[in-house]
LODREN-222537 format. One record per residue (C-alpha): residue number from 1; x, y, z. Coordinates in Angstrom, 2 decimals. Example, Ala and Ser with C-alpha at 12.3 -4.5 7.8 and 13.67 -1.06 7.14 Angstrom:
<recs>
<rec 1, <12.30, -4.50, 7.80>>
<rec 2, <13.67, -1.06, 7.14>>
</recs>
This chain:
<recs>
<rec 1, <-13.12, -21.97, 11.39>>
<rec 2, <-13.39, -18.79, 9.28>>
<rec 3, <-15.92, -17.28, 11.72>>
<rec 4, <-13.56, -18.08, 14.59>>
<rec 5, <-10.64, -16.37, 12.83>>
<rec 6, <-12.71, -13.23, 12.24>>
<rec 7, <-14.01, -13.22, 15.82>>
<rec 8, <-10.45, -13.44, 17.11>>
<rec 9, <-9.50, -10.38, 15.06>>
<rec 10, <-12.25, -8.35, 16.71>>
<rec 11, <-11.14, -9.51, 20.17>>
<rec 12, <-7.35, -9.29, 19.96>>
<rec 13, <-5.40, -6.13, 20.94>>
<rec 14, <-4.27, -5.44, 17.37>>
<rec 15, <-2.38, -2.20, 17.98>>
<rec 16, <-0.49, -3.62, 20.94>>
<rec 17, <0.49, -6.77, 19.09>>
<rec 18, <1.52, -4.81, 16.00>>
<rec 19, <3.74, -2.41, 17.97>>
<rec 20, <5.37, -5.32, 19.83>>
<rec 21, <6.10, -7.08, 16.54>>
<rec 22, <7.49, -3.79, 15.23>>
<rec 23, <9.98, -3.56, 18.09>>
<rec 24, <11.07, -7.16, 17.61>>
<rec 25, <11.43, -6.66, 13.85>>
<rec 26, <13.68, -3.64, 14.48>>
<rec 27, <15.93, -5.50, 16.93>>
<rec 28, <19.49, -6.42, 15.95>>
<rec 29, <19.70, -9.96, 17.30>>
<rec 30, <22.56, -11.42, 15.26>>
<rec 31, <22.19, -15.12, 14.53>>
<rec 32, <18.65, -15.13, 15.92>>
<rec 33, <17.62, -12.54, 13.32>>
<rec 34, <19.34, -14.50, 10.55>>
<rec 35, <17.60, -17.72, 11.61>>
<rec 36, <14.23, -15.95, 11.65>>
<rec 37, <14.83, -14.54, 8.17>>
<rec 38, <15.84, -17.97, 6.82>>
<rec 39, <12.69, -19.53, 8.29>>
<rec 40, <10.56, -16.76, 6.75>>
<rec 41, <12.17, -17.27, 3.34>>
<rec 42, <11.46, -20.99, 3.52>>
<rec 43, <7.89, -20.59, 4.78>>
<rec 44, <6.84, -18.08, 2.11>>
<rec 45, <9.09, -19.35, -0.72>>
<rec 46, <10.70, -15.95, -1.25>>
<rec 47, <12.85, -15.63, -4.37>>
<rec 48, <16.04, -14.16, -2.94>>
<rec 49, <17.74, -14.23, -6.34>>
<rec 50, <15.83, -10.99, -7.06>>
<rec 51, <17.16, -9.24, -3.95>>
<rec 52, <20.13, -6.89, -4.17>>
<rec 53, <21.60, -8.77, -1.21>>
<rec 54, <20.80, -12.48, -1.45>>
<rec 55, <22.52, -13.61, 1.76>>
<rec 56, <20.09, -13.54, 4.74>>
<rec 57, <23.02, -12.75, 7.03>>
<rec 58, <23.42, -9.37, 5.29>>
<rec 59, <20.34, -7.99, 7.06>>
<rec 60, <20.88, -6.71, 10.61>>
<rec 61, <17.15, -6.59, 11.38>>
<rec 62, <14.04, -8.30, 10.10>>
<rec 63, <12.78, -4.90, 8.91>>
<rec 64, <15.87, -4.47, 6.73>>
<rec 65, <15.14, -7.83, 5.15>>
<rec 66, <11.44, -7.16, 4.71>>
<rec 67, <12.04, -3.84, 2.92>>
<rec 68, <14.97, -5.27, 0.93>>
<rec 69, <15.81, -3.55, -2.36>>
<rec 70, <15.76, -5.48, -5.61>>
<rec 71, <18.61, -5.79, -8.08>>
<rec 72, <18.74, -2.98, -10.65>>
<rec 73, <16.67, -3.85, -13.72>>
<rec 74, <14.84, -6.77, -12.09>>
<rec 75, <11.55, -4.85, -12.52>>
<rec 76, <11.81, -3.18, -15.94>>
<rec 77, <9.70, -0.02, -16.05>>
<rec 78, <7.25, 0.50, -18.90>>
<rec 79, <8.41, 3.86, -20.26>>
<rec 80, <5.39, 4.45, -22.54>>
<rec 81, <3.88, 7.76, -21.36>>
<rec 82, <0.37, 6.59, -22.26>>
<rec 83, <0.58, 3.78, -19.68>>
<rec 84, <-0.04, 3.83, -15.92>>
<rec 85, <2.06, 1.09, -14.31>>
<rec 86, <1.55, -1.21, -11.34>>
<rec 87, <2.88, 0.50, -8.21>>
<rec 88, <3.70, -2.71, -6.31>>
<rec 89, <4.23, -6.43, -6.42>>
<rec 90, <1.05, -8.06, -5.18>>
<rec 91, <-2.36, -9.27, -6.31>>
<rec 92, <-5.44, -7.27, -7.25>>
<rec 93, <-8.21, -7.62, -4.67>>
<rec 94, <-10.77, -5.46, -6.48>>
<rec 95, <-10.85, -2.79, -9.16>>
<rec 96, <-13.43, -0.88, -11.13>>
<rec 97, <-15.55, 2.26, -11.20>>
<rec 98, <-16.19, 4.55, -8.25>>
<rec 99, <-20.00, 4.61, -8.38>>
<rec 100, <-21.91, 7.04, -6.14>>
<rec 101, <-18.68, 7.56, -4.23>>
<rec 102, <-18.40, 3.85, -3.38>>
<rec 103, <-15.53, 1.39, -3.89>>
<rec 104, <-15.98, -2.38, -3.90>>
<rec 105, <-14.31, -4.24, -1.04>>
<rec 106, <-15.84, -7.68, -1.62>>
<rec 107, <-19.21, -9.19, -2.43>>
<rec 108, <-21.88, -7.27, -0.44>>
<rec 109, <-19.23, -4.95, 1.07>>
<rec 110, <-18.54, -1.43, -0.22>>
<rec 111, <-16.83, 1.58, 1.34>>
<rec 112, <-16.76, 5.26, 0.46>>
<rec 113, <-13.88, 7.18, -1.05>>
<rec 114, <-14.66, 10.03, 1.37>>
<rec 115, <-14.21, 7.74, 4.39>>
<rec 116, <-11.10, 6.20, 2.84>>
<rec 117, <-9.51, 9.63, 2.40>>
<rec 118, <-10.21, 10.77, 5.95>>
<rec 119, <-13.76, 12.10, 5.86>>
<rec 120, <-13.39, 15.46, 4.10>>
<rec 121, <-15.54, 16.01, 1.01>>
<rec 122, <-12.84, 18.06, -0.72>>
<rec 123, <-10.52, 15.04, -0.71>>
<rec 124, <-13.16, 12.77, -2.26>>
<rec 125, <-14.89, 14.95, -4.87>>
<rec 126, <-12.07, 14.80, -7.49>>
<rec 127, <-12.40, 11.00, -7.60>>
<rec 128, <-16.18, 10.67, -7.97>>
<rec 129, <-17.01, 8.73, -11.12>>
<rec 130, <-13.38, 7.69, -11.48>>
<rec 131, <-11.56, 4.39, -11.11>>
<rec 132, <-10.03, 2.52, -8.18>>
<rec 133, <-7.83, -0.51, -7.64>>
<rec 134, <-7.00, -2.33, -4.43>>
<rec 135, <-3.76, -4.36, -4.43>>
<rec 136, <-2.86, -6.75, -1.62>>
<rec 137, <0.79, -7.32, -0.73>>
<rec 138, <1.39, -10.79, 0.71>>
<rec 139, <4.30, -11.51, 3.08>>
<rec 140, <6.34, -12.95, 0.19>>
<rec 141, <6.11, -9.78, -1.90>>
<rec 142, <8.53, -6.90, -2.43>>
<rec 143, <7.28, -4.20, -0.06>>
<rec 144, <8.37, -0.92, -1.55>>
<rec 145, <5.72, 1.19, -3.26>>
<rec 146, <6.45, 3.08, -6.48>>
<rec 147, <4.82, 5.80, -8.53>>
<rec 148, <2.56, 4.55, -11.35>>
<rec 149, <2.85, 7.90, -13.18>>
<rec 150, <4.77, 11.17, -12.78>>
<rec 151, <3.24, 13.20, -9.97>>
<rec 152, <3.63, 16.21, -7.69>>
<rec 153, <2.64, 15.61, -4.07>>
<rec 154, <-0.03, 18.06, -2.90>>
<rec 155, <-1.40, 16.49, 0.27>>
<rec 156, <-0.72, 13.73, 2.78>>
<rec 157, <-3.42, 12.58, 5.21>>
<rec 158, <-2.91, 10.34, 8.23>>
<rec 159, <-6.14, 8.61, 9.27>>
<rec 160, <-6.16, 6.75, 12.61>>
<rec 161, <-7.99, 3.46, 12.79>>
<rec 162, <-7.99, -0.20, 13.61>>
<rec 163, <-5.47, -2.79, 12.45>>
<rec 164, <-7.46, -5.71, 11.11>>
<rec 165, <-5.70, -8.12, 8.79>>
<rec 166, <-6.26, -7.18, 5.15>>
<rec 167, <-6.06, -10.68, 3.69>>
<rec 168, <-8.86, -11.92, 1.38>>
<rec 169, <-10.71, -13.71, 4.19>>
<rec 170, <-10.93, -10.53, 6.25>>
<rec 171, <-11.91, -8.42, 3.24>>
<rec 172, <-14.88, -10.72, 2.67>>
<rec 173, <-16.04, -10.63, 6.29>>
<rec 174, <-15.17, -7.29, 7.95>>
<rec 175, <-17.33, -4.41, 6.67>>
<rec 176, <-15.64, -1.14, 5.69>>
<rec 177, <-12.23, -2.74, 6.21>>
<rec 178, <-10.00, -0.36, 4.25>>
<rec 179, <-11.84, 2.71, 5.55>>
<rec 180, <-11.60, 1.58, 9.18>>
<rec 181, <-7.93, 0.54, 9.34>>
<rec 182, <-5.15, 3.01, 10.05>>
<rec 183, <-3.85, 4.48, 6.79>>
<rec 184, <-1.83, 7.15, 5.03>>
<rec 185, <-3.26, 8.88, 1.94>>
<rec 186, <-1.01, 10.65, -0.57>>
<rec 187, <-2.71, 12.84, -3.19>>
<rec 188, <-0.74, 13.87, -6.27>>
<rec 189, <-1.26, 16.21, -9.19>>
<rec 190, <-0.50, 14.39, -12.45>>
<rec 191, <-0.80, 15.21, -16.13>>
<rec 192, <-4.18, 13.44, -16.22>>
<rec 193, <-5.56, 14.93, -12.99>>
<rec 194, <-5.58, 13.87, -9.34>>
<rec 195, <-4.17, 10.54, -8.19>>
<rec 196, <-4.61, 9.14, -4.68>>
<rec 197, <-2.44, 6.38, -3.24>>
<rec 198, <-3.69, 5.05, 0.10>>
<rec 199, <-1.33, 2.89, 2.15>>
<rec 200, <-3.49, 0.79, 4.48>>
<rec 201, <-2.09, -0.59, 7.73>>
<rec 202, <-2.88, -4.05, 9.06>>
<rec 203, <-2.23, -6.44, 11.93>>
<rec 204, <1.54, -6.69, 12.62>>
<rec 205, <2.35, -4.02, 10.03>>
<rec 206, <5.08, -2.38, 12.08>>
<rec 207, <5.07, 0.94, 10.22>>
<rec 208, <4.06, 2.91, 7.15>>
<rec 209, <6.73, 5.16, 5.67>>
<rec 210, <6.94, 7.68, 2.84>>
<rec 211, <10.13, 8.90, 1.20>>
<rec 212, <9.34, 12.55, 2.02>>
<rec 213, <8.17, 12.19, 5.64>>
<rec 214, <9.90, 9.04, 6.86>>
<rec 215, <7.89, 7.00, 9.36>>
<rec 216, <4.34, 8.36, 9.51>>
<rec 217, <3.05, 5.70, 11.89>>
<rec 218, <3.79, 4.53, 14.58>>
<rec 219, <3.09, 6.11, 16.92>>
<rec 220, <-0.62, 5.86, 16.21>>
<rec 221, <-2.52, 9.13, 16.43>>
<rec 222, <-6.07, 9.79, 17.58>>
<rec 223, <-6.99, 12.46, 15.04>>
<rec 224, <-6.89, 12.85, 11.29>>
<rec 225, <-3.81, 14.90, 10.38>>
<rec 226, <-3.16, 16.68, 7.08>>
<rec 227, <-0.01, 18.06, 5.47>>
<rec 228, <-0.16, 20.26, 2.36>>
<rec 229, <2.68, 20.60, -0.14>>
<rec 230, <3.42, 23.29, -2.75>>
<rec 231, <3.18, 22.63, -6.48>>
<rec 232, <6.38, 24.54, -7.22>>
<rec 233, <9.50, 25.83, -5.53>>
<rec 234, <12.26, 24.32, -3.41>>
<rec 235, <9.85, 22.49, -1.11>>
<rec 236, <7.81, 20.92, -3.92>>
<rec 237, <8.01, 17.12, -4.14>>
<rec 238, <8.08, 15.84, -7.72>>
<rec 239, <8.28, 12.09, -8.32>>
<rec 240, <8.78, 10.29, -11.61>>
<rec 241, <7.01, 7.12, -12.70>>
<rec 242, <8.83, 4.22, -11.07>>
<rec 243, <10.28, 6.29, -8.20>>
<rec 244, <9.82, 4.84, -4.73>>
<rec 245, <7.17, 6.75, -2.75>>
<rec 246, <6.81, 4.61, 0.38>>
<rec 247, <7.13, 1.22, 2.01>>
<rec 248, <5.47, -1.16, 4.45>>
<rec 249, <7.27, -2.99, 7.22>>
<rec 250, <5.26, -6.22, 6.91>>
<rec 251, <2.52, -6.70, 4.34>>
<rec 252, <-0.59, -4.69, 3.65>>
<rec 253, <-2.65, -3.05, 0.89>>
<rec 254, <-2.45, -0.09, -1.49>>
<rec 255, <-5.61, 1.53, -2.87>>
<rec 256, <-5.25, 3.66, -6.01>>
<rec 257, <-7.90, 6.12, -7.18>>
<rec 258, <-8.07, 8.59, -10.04>>
<rec 259, <-10.75, 10.85, -11.47>>
<rec 260, <-13.39, 10.46, -14.13>>
<rec 261, <-12.26, 9.93, -17.74>>
<rec 262, <-8.56, 9.84, -16.83>>
<rec 263, <-7.59, 6.24, -17.64>>
<rec 264, <-9.02, 2.74, -18.19>>
<rec 265, <-7.63, -0.51, -16.83>>
<rec 266, <-6.21, -2.98, -19.33>>
<rec 267, <-8.57, -5.88, -20.12>>
<rec 268, <-6.07, -8.26, -18.52>>
<rec 269, <-6.49, -6.62, -15.10>>
<rec 270, <-9.00, -8.53, -12.96>>
<rec 271, <-9.40, -9.53, -9.29>>
<rec 272, <-6.66, -12.00, -8.29>>
<rec 273, <-4.38, -10.87, -11.13>>
<rec 274, <-0.76, -10.95, -9.93>>
<rec 275, <0.93, -7.56, -10.29>>
<rec 276, <4.58, -6.67, -10.79>>
<rec 277, <5.83, -3.18, -10.16>>
<rec 278, <6.48, -1.24, -13.37>>
<rec 279, <4.36, -3.38, -15.70>>
<rec 280, <1.33, -1.95, -17.60>>
<rec 281, <-1.83, -1.40, -15.56>>
<rec 282, <-4.01, 1.16, -17.34>>
<rec 283, <-4.21, 3.21, -20.54>>
<rec 284, <-4.34, 6.98, -20.23>>
<rec 285, <-7.23, 8.46, -22.21>>
</recs>
């Protein structure tokens, strides 16, 4: 059955299906939308008591529901400046050292930080010998992405690609998954050095958004595109730890990377560890 599921992913028109789902999720369909949201809540056992608006009827579209804000204070932020915090609610897929430029995807499957960041050596070199973490956001999770440390945005890279599912089954069976799917890479300057946050698209992920650029995809592009940002001045983008930096419309994956000798993960952080935005993730050296 697993082989059949993977084969179907190779065969199906993933971009077409994802864009169709995106249009449906953006539609204001009144009671139909509310019924769909209620069914989704029941299916995935979503805790609506955490949502700022608990009533499913509040949301005009499925996208509004999926990117719902949480109540103030529901995710207390670790203020300790020596701590890097979890950027999202989810579960750790893999984490560890970036060895010879390679990140672990699953047993017997690696991928390169250079490919992940769009193919340019200059966007990979600062992370060689550093650390990475891949966090999977399931459909039930809160889908806004937050800063794990104060940072100044220096570059955003859009990388076109496929739209395979990013669930654990696919990660174990599709080589180079996170470096072949469509993605948006944000590279920040921080007090400990460079930090990369890669937002990876997936099947039926309707869009990837950032707070500074809005919707980056769709529409899907054919070429790698890069935007550079100043470190200072009126157009500089400075974000504090805990600030929202982006969001997914339907679930996906975030890959964090930082440079050598910047920070070490807490001993409690292991594959399959459940993460909550704002809680401790790594100690700054």
